[in-house]
LUMLOZA-253813 format. One line per 10 residues: their letters; for each residue x, y, z of C-alpha. Coordinates in steps of 0.02 Angstrom, whole numbers, plus 50000, padded with zeros to 5 digits. Layout:
# LUMLOZA-253813
A	X Y Z; ...
This chain:
# LUMLOZA-253813
XXXXXXXXXX	46151 46629 50590; 46156 46785 50696; 46198 46960 50638; 46338 46955 50508; 46468 47093 50512; 46576 47035 50367; 46629 46900 50245; 46807 46835 50220; 46906 46691 50148; 47057 46733 50257
XXXXXXXXXX	47048 46650 50428; 47171 46778 50499; 47043 46916 50468; 46900 46827 50554; 46818 46920 50699; 46664 46873 50800; 46510 46893 50690; 46599 46860 50525; 46569 46721 50399; 46720 46623 50338
XXXXXXXXXX	46720 46533 50171; 46855 46400 50149; 46924 46412 49973; 47058 46300 49899; 47190 46406 49813; 47345 46369 49711; 47463 46362 49860; 47349 46369 50012; 47189 46275 50056; 47068 46373 50163
XXXXXXXXXX	46994 46209 50227; 47152 46188 50331; 47104 46344 50429; 46922 46306 50472; 46962 46272 50655; 47064 46432 50665; 46918 46530 50593; 46798 46455 50721; 46921 46490 50860; 46930 46671 50802
XXXXXXXXXX	46742 46687 50822; 46669 46646 50651; 46479 46653 50655; 46472 46523 50517; 46590 46430 50400; 46560 46364 50224; 46671 46240 50133; 46675 46094 50013; 46741 45959 50131; 46652 45859 50266
XXXXXXXXXX	46670 45941 50435; 46565 45910 50590; 46515 46071 50676; 46347 46156 50700; 46421 46316 50626; 46481 46230 50467; 46389 46202 50303; 46456 46100 50159; 46432 46175 49985; 46472 46112 49811
XXXXXXXXXX	46572 46266 49758; 46657 46377 49888; 46706 46511 49764; 46529 46531 49699; 46464 46533 49878; 46588 46669 49925; 46524 46778 49783; 46341 46746 49824; 46370 46786 50008; 46467 46944 49965
XXXXXXXXXX	46326 47001 49851; 46197 46967 49985; 46300 47053 50120; 46315 47210 50014; 46128 47206 49972; 46145 47135 49796; 46217 47294 49718; 46238 47221 49543; 46049 47204 49527; 46035 47393 49552
XXXXXXXXXX	46160 47436 49415; 46179 47406 49230; 46346 47318 49226; 46458 47304 49074; 46599 47175 49083; 46746 47195 48965; 46859 47046 48928; 46986 47001 48794; 47172 46974 48772; 47218 47154 48735
XXXXXXXXXX	47125 47319 48742; 47023 47278 48898; 47081 47427 49000; 47068 47554 48860; 46895 47491 48808; 46836 47496 48989; 46895 47676 49004; 46816 47726 48837; 46646 47656 48887; 46657 47742 49057
XXXXXXXXXX	46706 47906 48972; 46560 47899 48850; 46434 47863 48988; 46495 48003 49102; 46513 48125 48956; 46331 48090 48915; 46286 48140 49094; 46260 47965 49161; 46327 47922 49333; 46444 47775 49317
XXXXXXXXXX	46578 47682 49412; 46725 47585 49343; 46843 47445 49397; 46997 47423 49287; 47174 47360 49306; 47225 47542 49335; 47103 47581 49475; 46924 47579 49535; 46829 47742 49510; 46677 47776 49616
XXXXXXXXXX	46604 47949 49593; 46751 48068 49613; 46852 47941 49712; 46992 47833 49643; 47039 47672 49733; 47198 47571 49708; 47152 47391 49664; 47324 47317 49703; 47478 47250 49614; 47463 47152 49450
XXXXXXXXXX	47274 47144 49470; 47142 47156 49332; 46992 47082 49424; 46997 47116 49613; 46942 46983 49737; 46756 46949 49738; 46722 47029 49908; 46808 47191 49857; 46714 47191 49692; 46543 47182 49776
XXXXXXXXXX	46599 47315 49900; 46647 47429 49755; 46477 47399 49674; 46388 47440 49838; 46486 47603 49849; 46435 47643 49670; 46252 47615 49713; 46271 47726 49867; 46353 47860 49757; 46200 47861 49644
XXXXXXXXXX	46279 47769 49497; 46169 47692 49364; 46306 47602 49268; 46466 47506 49311; 46602 47458 49188; 46711 47313 49246; 46870 47246 49166; 46864 47056 49176; 47017 46943 49162; 47021 46758 49119
XXXXXXXXXX	47093 46723 49292; 46950 46822 49368; 46822 46719 49272; 46903 46551 49309; 46930 46591 49494; 46752 46659 49508; 46808 46831 49563; 46651 46894 49475; 46534 46768 49557; 46368 46842 49609
XXXXXXXXXX	46382 46989 49488; 46236 47012 49369; 46309 47074 49202; 46201 47165 49076; 46328 47165 48933; 46481 47058 48899; 46611 47139 48785; 46748 47040 48697; 46890 47145 48626; 46987 46999 48546
XXXXXXXXXX	47062 46829 48587; 47242 46775 48558; 47352 46650 48653; 47391 46718 48827; 47406 46654 49006; 47442 46479 48944; 47548 46451 49099; 47380 46453 49191; 47253 46389 49064; 47374 46264 48982
XXXXXXXXXX	47293 46272 48810; 47225 46410 48699; 47065 46310 48682; 47037 46316 48870; 47083 46501 48878; 46957 46538 48740; 46824 46431 48825; 46843 46530 48987; 46828 46697 48897; 46675 46644 48797
XXXXXXXXXX	46591 46567 48950; 46586 46741 49025; 46528 46831 48868; 46392 46703 48835; 46328 46714 49014; 46283 46899 48996; 46113 46961 48939; 46191 47044 48786; 46361 47020 48705; 46465 47133 48595
XXXXXXXXXX	46615 47067 48498; 46743 47186 48425; 46769 47193 48236; 46935 47138 48161; 46951 47290 48049; 46909 47473 48071; 46894 47635 47973; 46884 47738 48131; 47027 47862 48158; 46997 47947 48324
XXXXXXXXXX	47137 47878 48433; 47319 47838 48390; 47343 47663 48321; 47227 47540 48235; 47215 47437 48395; 47145 47585 48492; 47018 47624 48357; 46957 47444 48364; 46931 47477 48549; 46831 47634 48503
XXXXXXXXXX	46720 47533 48386; 46676 47401 48515; 46648 47531 48651; 46530 47633 48542; 46438 47475 48490; 46417 47432 48674; 46338 47597 48724; 46229 47589 48569; 46164 47421 48632; 46120 47512 48793
XXXXXXXXXX	46014 47636 48695; 46133 47782 48668; 46152 47877 48505; 46306 47821 48406; 46348 47995 48340; 46338 48073 48513; 46445 47934 48585; 46579 47963 48454; 46571 48149 48487; 46619 48126 48668
XXXXXXXXXX	46786 48050 48619; 46858 48217 48566; 46899 48243 48750; 46953 48064 48788; 47128 48033 48854; 47205 47860 48849; 47224 47775 49019; 47385 47790 49114; 47518 47675 49042; 47434 47658 48872
XXXXXXXXXX	47531 47749 48734; 47578 47866 48875; 47699 47996 48807; 47827 48085 48916; 47871 48257 48852; 48053 48309 48851; 48168 48435 48768; 48296 48309 48702; 48220 48295 48529; 48159 48115 48539
XXXXXXXXXX	47992 48041 48591; 47968 47931 48744; 47816 47816 48754; 47759 47698 48893; 47636 47559 48852; 47570 47407 48944; 47596 47293 48791; 47650 47126 48865; 47594 46997 48737; 47664 46959 48564
XXXXXXXXXX	47508 47029 48480; 47500 47188 48582; 47687 47219 48562; 47671 47195 48374; 47524 47315 48367; 47608 47455 48465; 47776 47436 48376; 47689 47439 48206; 47602 47601 48255; 47760 47682 48327
XXXXXXXXXX	47860 47629 48175; 47738 47726 48066; 47765 47879 48177; 47954 47890 48146; 48016 48047 48059; 48163 48055 47939; 48309 47949 47998; 48235 47923 48170; 48251 47750 48246; 48128 47650 48351
XXXXXXXXXX	48203 47583 48513; 48103 47450 48605; 48130 47413 48791; 48034 47269 48870; 48042 47104 48963; 47939 46947 48990; 47864 46902 49157; 47930 46758 49260; 47815 46612 49303; 47709 46655 49151
XXXXXXXXXX	47687 46579 48978; 47866 46541 48922; 47816 46529 48738; 47788 46717 48735; 47972 46750 48763; 48032 46684 48596; 47888 46767 48504; 47913 46938 48584; 48100 46937 48554; 48063 46896 48372
XXXXXXXXXX	47928 47030 48354; 48036 47167 48428; 48189 47133 48320; 48079 47127 48164; 47991 47293 48198; 48108 47398 48306; 48277 47462 48248; 48353 47419 48416; 48287 47313 48559; 48333 47311 48743
XXXXXXXXXX	48281 47151 48831; 48261 47175 49018; 48166 47125 49175; 47978 47124 49194; 47924 47043 49357; 48048 46896 49353; 47974 46824 49513; 48064 46661 49556; 48151 46643 49387; 48327 46701 49346
XXXXXXXXXX	48302 46853 49236; 48450 46802 49126; 48363 46636 49088; 48210 46733 49031; 48316 46848 48923; 48401 46697 48844; 48233 46638 48774; 48198 46812 48706; 48369 46810 48624; 48326 46646 48537
XXXXXXXXXX	48176 46732 48458; 48281 46882 48409; 48414 46775 48326; 48282 46676 48230; 48252 46831 48123; 48433 46884 48106; 48455 46978 48269; 48636 47004 48320; 48680 47031 48504; 48756 47203 48525
XXXXXXXXXX	48706 47261 48350; 48516 47269 48350; 48479 47205 48524; 48558 47195 48697; 48508 47112 48859; 48511 47215 49018; 48442 47121 49170; 48407 47272 49282; 48261 47372 49213; 48329 47535 49287
XXXXXXXXXX	48491 47510 49191; 48392 47467 49034; 48295 47631 49050; 48454 47732 49073; 48542 47642 48930; 48400 47666 48806; 48385 47851 48847; 48574 47873 48837; 48583 47806 48658; 48427 47894 48592
XXXXXXXXXX	48455 48030 48462; 48348 48170 48393; 48203 48100 48293; 48204 47931 48382; 48057 47852 48472; 48096 47755 48631; 47958 47637 48689; 47951 47556 48860; 47832 47409 48863; 47757 47283 48984
XXXXXXXXXX	47742 47382 49145; 47630 47526 49091; 47539 47598 49241; 47609 47472 49366; 47699 47532 49522; 47793 47377 49576; 47912 47243 49513; 47893 47065 49576; 48048 46969 49630; 48057 46810 49734
XXXXXXXXXX	48187 46739 49851; 48195 46550 49851; 48267 46431 49979; 48371 46301 49887; 48350 46171 50024; 48159 46178 50034; 48121 46248 49860; 48003 46371 49945; 47996 46547 49873; 47940 46710 49950
XXXXXXXXXX	47871 46849 49839; 47923 47031 49858; 47844 47181 49773; 47979 47313 49748; 47929 47493 49711; 47944 47524 49525; 47874 47645 49396; 47935 47662 49217; 47876 47842 49216; 47965 47888 49377
XXXXXXXXXX	48127 47804 49321; 48122 47894 49154; 48086 48063 49234; 48228 48038 49359; 48346 48015 49213; 48278 48163 49115; 48295 48278 49266; 48465 48209 49317; 48616 48312 49366; 48748 48310 49227
XXXXXXXXXX	48892 48375 49335; 48885 48239 49470; 48964 48068 49448; 48960 47916 49562; 49082 47774 49583; 49020 47613 49663; 49152 47505 49745; 49098 47328 49698; 49264 47236 49685; 49265 47144 49851
XXXXXXXXXX	49270 46956 49870; 49183 46954 50038; 49284 46815 50118; 49177 46813 50275; 49022 46779 50169; 49090 46602 50148; 49034 46605 49967; 49109 46579 49795; 49014 46731 49729; 49063 46915 49733
XXXXXXXXXX	48986 46996 49886; 48885 47130 49795; 48780 47005 49695; 48716 46915 49849; 48530 46947 49851; 48420 47047 49967; 48236 47004 49942; 48267 46929 49771; 48383 47064 49701; 48573 47086 49701
XXXXXXXXXX	48618 47203 49843; 48713 47318 49724; 48555 47341 49618; 48480 47443 49760; 48633 47557 49759; 48617 47585 49572; 48431 47617 49583; 48446 47740 49727; 48586 47837 49642; 48480 47853 49484
XXXXXXXXXX	48329 47906 49585; 48440 48039 49663; 48470 48106 49487; 48646 48039 49457; 48663 47992 49274; 48849 47956 49262; 48887 47800 49365; 49040 47686 49363; 49052 47520 49455; 49224 47454 49500
XXXXXXXXXX	49237 47264 49490; 49374 47135 49517; 49338 46965 49596; 49243 46857 49470; 49204 47017 49380; 49098 46939 49241; 48970 46878 49368; 48947 47056 49429; 48946 47130 49253; 48812 47007 49196
XXXXXXXXXX	48698 47063 49338; 48720 47252 49325; 48772 47293 49146; 48679 47430 49055; 48710 47616 49066; 48830 47593 49211; 49013 47602 49160; 49126 47461 49217; 49302 47490 49285; 49420 47351 49332
XXXXXXXXXX	49530 47350 49488; 49683 47251 49437; 49737 47214 49615; 49584 47152 49713; 49681 47183 49874; 49729 47359 49825; 49606 47441 49944; 49466 47568 49928; 49574 47712 49865; 49648 47601 49729
XXXXXXXXXX	49473 47548 49675; 49410 47729 49677; 49557 47781 49569; 49511 47648 49441; 49332 47711 49435; 49386 47893 49428; 49467 47865 49258; 49297 47834 49178; 49193 47976 49249; 49120 48110 49137
XXXXXXXXXX	49235 48256 49091; 49090 48372 49138; 49092 48312 49318; 49119 48437 49457; 49065 48328 49604; 49114 48147 49635; 49018 48031 49752; 49100 47867 49805; 48994 47733 49886; 49015 47552 49938
XXXXXXXXXX	48909 47425 49845; 48894 47313 49997; 48824 47430 50130; 48716 47554 50036; 48556 47460 49992; 48454 47557 50120; 48505 47734 50078; 48357 47836 50018; 48375 47945 49863; 48324 48092 49973
XXXXXXXXXX	48472 48062 50088; 48593 48052 49941; 48522 48216 49873; 48540 48297 50045; 48723 48245 50061; 48762 48316 49888; 48667 48475 49929; 48765 48504 50091; 48930 48472 50002; 48890 48594 49862
XXXXXXXXXX	48808 48731 49965; 48950 48735 50090; 49080 48731 49951; 49176 48589 50032; 49320 48492 49954; 49269 48334 50044; 49111 48277 50134; 49097 48110 50220; 48951 48024 50304; 48952 47964 50483
XXXXXXXXXX	48823 47879 50591; 48795 47839 50773; 48806 47653 50810; 48760 47576 50977; 48885 47436 50947; 49013 47499 50821; 49127 47348 50827; 49241 47336 50676; 49210 47515 50615; 49324 47665 50610
XXXXXXXXXX	49286 47795 50747; 49262 47980 50710; 49370 48080 50831; 49315 48260 50853; 49404 48410 50929; 49324 48505 51074; 49251 48630 50947; 49163 48488 50855; 49275 48486 50702; 49352 48324 50643
XXXXXXXXXX	49521 48282 50718; 49545 48113 50637; 49467 47945 50598; 49547 47798 50683; 49524 47616 50636; 49465 47506 50780; 49625 47405 50786; 49725 47565 50809; 49605 47648 50933; 49636 47675 51117
XXXXXXXXXX	49514 47606 51245; 49437 47780 51261; 49420 47798 51072; 49336 47628 51058; 49196 47694 51169; 49151 47826 51039; 48990 47785 50947; 49012 47896 50794; 49085 47799 50648; 49133 47829 50467
XXXXXXXXXX	49010 47737 50355; 49113 47743 50195; 49012 47863 50086; 49114 48011 50021; 49082 48162 49913; 49230 48254 49835; 49265 48406 49732; 49326 48322 49573; 49482 48429 49553; 49529 48408 49736
XXXXXXXXXX	49510 48219 49721; 49615 48215 49564; 49756 48311 49650; 49754 48212 49811; 49714 48031 49769; 49895 48003 49715; 49954 48064 49886; 49875 47916 49976; 50013 47804 50044; 50012 47615 50047
XXXXXXXXXX	49965 47547 50218; 50063 47418 50316; 49939 47289 50248; 49983 47340 50070; 49818 47430 50037; 49771 47609 49992; 49628 47677 50098; 49503 47813 50048; 49489 47863 50230; 49668 47931 50219
XXXXXXXXXX	49599 48073 50111; 49512 48138 50267; 49680 48150 50356; 49754 48236 50204; 49613 48364 50203; 49638 48398 50390; 49827 48415 50371; 49808 48532 50222; 49674 48637 50306; 49551 48602 50165
XXXXXXXXXX	49367 48636 50192; 49277 48477 50244; 49101 48433 50302; 49021 48287 50392; 48844 48228 50367; 48781 48121 50510; 48642 48003 50458; 48487 48049 50558; 48427 47869 50540; 48559 47733 50558
XXXXXXXXXX	48438 47610 50475; 48497 47681 50308; 48667 47599 50330; 48682 47410 50333; 48854 47332 50331; 48850 47158 50253; 49005 47053 50280; 48934 46888 50344; 48788 46771 50305; 48709 46827 50469
XXXXXXXXXX	48717 47010 50418; 48643 46965 50248; 48499 46877 50336; 48472 47032 50442; 48472 47140 50284; 48338 47026 50209; 48228 47044 50363; 48253 47231 50363; 48213 47250 50177; 48061 47137 50193
XXXXXXX	47995 47252 50329; 48033 47406 50225; 47944 47336 50072; 47791 47291 50174; 47787 47469 50239; 47793 47535 50062; 47657 47418 50000
């Protein structure tokens, strides 16, 4: 081989001078891309199949070869470090962080790779979504950077997937640490015996092994489970030659990792805790601890879900555990992937009912996690503890969109953070209410389902509207439903109030009036938004519209946008001085008016009192409907102060009335999500 400039197992990344290793994965086989890799200029290719080419070498184990090559390419960094690998069912991340903290507090230069991040010197590196052990090439690269930074030690969190898929191949471990073993990832390993075998194969392969005790008398960190982590971490550094007393002394300054018993301070009189607990055992441990922390008549509220495409047996067990230990449980989404979240919740409910749980009394199911967060915080009282479990430090939620004809699914990582969602609620604006118009049938969609629950990248389109309103700080939200209303309610229920439009053909003003009846009495400002065209609004834009409305003391503010081809939309007609003259529907417009590109996009902000006085003045149209747009004409005729906010980016509005427009929305959201990730 000539000079090698890099190693990869992705043929698309191959450049001249790189080595490609063909690895067979769960859904893709790298051997199918050997010719593509050679065409892209691969210096050499390794794989397990027979292939005739002077640049190809057959090996018995591609994954092991990939690790060995990566180690060699990065100058065998693991041989220049003392590496501690931490595995187990629960406590891996915390134990990894404790060991790292002790080493650095004792003035030793160390690096760390955990499910939260990689830390190299003073630099933190994101290791990706839902990842404990990074890919083997990245791992060796991190180790090389640690060597270059002068590190003597590296602490690496090791998952069972990482062991089985040889993502730690080529790494020379000094110490293997086992925190505990309980049934987990059985969707992957199939049996607990196999899961245990994989874990122990790693621990037994290390020069030294340390296994955590089952009991502890240590009381340094909150919770027995965390003090068991302390014990095994201290035992580990003692094996490396450090003084036990000094190691324990360093923990006075230790802070738990992000997303582990992570408390959010507030002035509402109840405690809010985020934790990564996502197994029956870890949920039981954290709930037992939090239960002991309750004061007086305070209740423990548990909010969590179970991941899609993962061990289905956990769902029953976790529903059971939560109802036994928490006073109230909220079952919600946690990375549903290609599964229907309501199917997952149904299994959790079975577990809850097995120990006397009663739906609506001591547990509820709320499929949208954002609505679950808002609901739990809305019912919390002084002295309560509200725990949010399963997501911890993670910054995305995995949904999939599946093609019924081919059964193929595409995965999407949507931005998500429990902490951010909670803080948005805590810092929300109490005098602003929103009404989402979600009653439409959507005849042109050629579907039996209500339009707003058609999915964009795996999620109901109206869920984006709800999420963006909450991110904009709006706490009081009402959704107006009508056509097949229960289907909509089952997808969005939670903190959102539900209003019913009796006449589904009553028009937008009639729907808004139904929603208006449920808004908070403290409301001063009312925002009305369509649930079928608002998925792409940013929270920042919503905040800006509200700010303009309030600062300018307007009675009505509506949003317009410039459309190159505004077919089907009402045109905004302005006077020579730039003020609004009227809005004319396309069917009523003159030829000259149809050439206007500024259109009304259907988002309105009203002074609550003004809306209350004027909504009854809206007249029935010739088609028998009541239109919100008529309030603009009323404001003009009455000389009331009105403002227009023109969207600076028309990408934030996406009308969806046909399957073709829904397909376009999916492409657009896919692109947006890729940009975020």
